[in-house]
N, C-alpha and C positions, 0 to 999 in steps of 0.2 A: 306663545310669549308672556312671559307673565310681567311683564310690565307695561302688554299692553291695555290692560284694565285700569290701574294705577293712572297713566298718563288721560286715558279717555277719562277718568271721574275730574282729575285735575285742571285739563284743560280743557272740556268740550262746554262745562257748562258754570263755568268761572267769568267767564270774558276777559279772560288773560292779555290777550291783546289791545283791549280796549283800557284794560287798565295800569298807572304811572310804575314807575322803571322799580318802586320802593315794593309794592304791592304785589309785582311779577316775579321778585327775586324768594321775598317770602312762598311763593304758589312752588316757585323751585325747592326751594328747600323745605316744605312739604311735601310735595311727590320726591324728593330724594329722600326725606327717612322712611316713607311706604318702600321705596327699591332696595334700601339699605338691608330692612326687615324681610323684604321678598328674594333677596338674594344671600342674606348671609352678611354682609358687606359692613364696615364702618367707615363711609367716607363722607368727605364734607365738602362744603359750596365756598365758594368765596368771589366774588362779583368787583369789577372795576370795569365801567365805563370808561374805557380809554382806544380809542381809533388804531395807533399807533401797534399797542401790541393789540387790537383784533387783527390788522393786517400782518400783522408780522408770526403769529400762530397761526390763523386763518380762524378764526374766533374763541379759542380757549387751549386749556390739556390739559389732561391727570397727571399731578406729580402722584409716583409711587412711594416717597421720601414720605411725602407731610398726606398723604390719604388723602387727595385735595382737589376738587376739579373747580379748575380756576376760568373767569368766563370773562372776557372783554366787550364783548355787545348782549344783550337778553335776543337768546336763541334757544331756539327746541332743541334741534335738528343738530346746535353743538351740546348742548349741555346731552341728550340721548348718545351720542356719539363719543364723548368722552367718559360718561358714565362704563360704557360699552370694553372700552380701555380697561376700565377699573376694573370690572370683573371680568377682565384676562382677556379681553381676543384685540390680537394684533389688528392690523390698519383695514386691509381688507375684511374681515371680517366684524370690524367695529362699522366701517362704513355700512356693510347689510344690517348691518342688528337694528343702527340707530335709523335704516331707510324703513327697514320691516315693521317697526316698532310703530313711528309715525305715518305710518301709512295705514294698521289695523286699528291703531288708536281713532285717526283723524282725518278719511279718507277723502273728504268733500274738501280741506283744507290741503293734504296731500299735493291732491290731482292738481289743485292750482298751484301752487308753489313749483311743483315741478315741467307746467307748461311755462309758468316764467322763467323758468329756469336761475332760480333762487337758491340752491342748493349746492356749495364747492364741488362734491361728487354726486355725480347722477348714475348710476349704475345700472343698467337694461333690468327690468322689470322682470324676467323672467327669470333674475338672479335673486332676486327680493326675496320672490313668491317662494322659490325652491329655499328660500335658506332657511334652518333648521335650526334651534336654539341648543338643542342637545347635540344633534349630530352633526355640528359643524366644524372646518378644519382648524384648528387652533396654534 
């Protein structure tokens, strides 16, 4: 997964979850710039802390017409999921892609979040492990 080392670099050693919201958004934007380079995309990011839209959208969405990811709460999983849509994955594969990247990049944090059921979608781990970025069903 091309995204794994990028996410690992930006979230493992930055103390991301201890930073304030402004710093977290900046780290997400830096990671997005690298993801854009790795995947040949030009996706932007807009962040609005808005609980109403967070509940309405499940956290955020990708707008193909704007070529932007909109986030309504700081969430690495939502960020990854919406980037997966931006690179062309439909819902089921976007779920698997985002889980696989998170799991590979931050395995301890992923395990904790999974046990605590913090993810909106919780696919079977075999499906995640068997997901292949190049051979997925799109």
